[in-house]
C-alpha positions as CSV (number, residue, x, y, z in Angstrom):
1,M,-62.5,248.0,87.7
2,F,-63.1,247.7,83.9
3,V,-62.0,251.4,83.9
4,G,-58.4,250.4,85.2
5,Q,-58.0,247.5,82.6
6,L,-58.8,249.7,80.0
7,S,-56.4,252.0,81.1
8,A,-54.0,249.6,81.1
9,I,-54.6,248.4,77.7
10,L,-54.5,251.9,76.2
11,E,-51.0,252.5,77.8
12,Y,-50.0,249.5,76.5
13,M,-50.9,250.7,72.9
14,Q,-49.2,253.7,73.4
15,Q,-46.0,252.0,74.2
16,L,-46.7,249.6,71.1
17,D,-47.3,252.9,68.8
18,E,-43.5,254.0,69.7
19,L,-42.1,251.0,68.2
20,D,-40.5,251.5,64.5
21,T,-42.4,248.9,62.2
22,S,-41.6,249.9,59.2
23,N,-39.5,247.0,58.1
24,V,-42.0,244.7,59.8
25,E,-43.5,242.8,57.2
26,P,-47.4,242.6,57.6
27,M,-48.7,238.8,58.4
28,T,-51.7,237.3,59.6
29,H,-50.2,234.6,62.2
30,A,-47.4,235.5,64.7
31,V,-45.7,231.9,63.7
32,A,-45.9,229.9,61.1
33,R,-49.3,228.0,60.3
34,R,-50.1,224.9,58.3
35,N,-53.0,223.0,57.5
36,V,-53.1,220.0,59.6
37,L,-56.6,218.9,58.2
38,R,-56.3,215.6,55.7
39,P,-58.3,216.6,52.3
40,D,-61.8,215.5,52.1
41,E,-62.4,212.5,50.5
42,P,-66.4,211.8,49.7
43,K,-67.2,208.6,51.1
44,A,-70.8,206.6,50.9
45,S,-73.1,208.0,53.9
46,L,-74.4,205.7,56.5
47,P,-78.4,204.3,55.9
48,S,-80.4,206.4,57.1
49,D,-82.3,203.5,59.0
50,L,-78.9,202.9,60.9
51,I,-78.5,206.7,61.8
52,L,-82.3,207.2,62.7
53,S,-82.7,203.5,64.4
54,N,-82.6,205.4,68.1
55,A,-84.5,208.7,67.2
56,P,-87.3,209.2,69.5
57,S,-89.2,210.9,66.7
58,R,-88.6,210.7,62.7
59,T,-90.5,211.8,59.7
60,E,-89.0,209.3,56.7
61,T,-85.4,210.1,56.6
62,S,-85.1,212.9,59.1
63,Y,-85.4,213.4,62.9
64,K,-88.2,215.0,64.0
65,V,-88.1,218.0,66.8
66,P,-90.1,220.2,68.3
67,R,-91.3,223.1,66.9
68,V,-89.4,226.3,69.1
69,I,-90.5,229.2,67.0
70,E,-93.7,230.2,66.6
């Protein structure tokens, strides 16, 4: 099953190898991309007591979780 798929991929790569790409400029993406994320802006954190109010177990300002690595 995988042998057939791998053979098809290698055949396709051979086809691509036949193309003349000497005038093609290298690129990182096939389409133009731009950053759509907003800039980071520092803001005040929520109070620890509010964040931890529903925690099943806590130690001072942190969640307390069971130890999983011994």
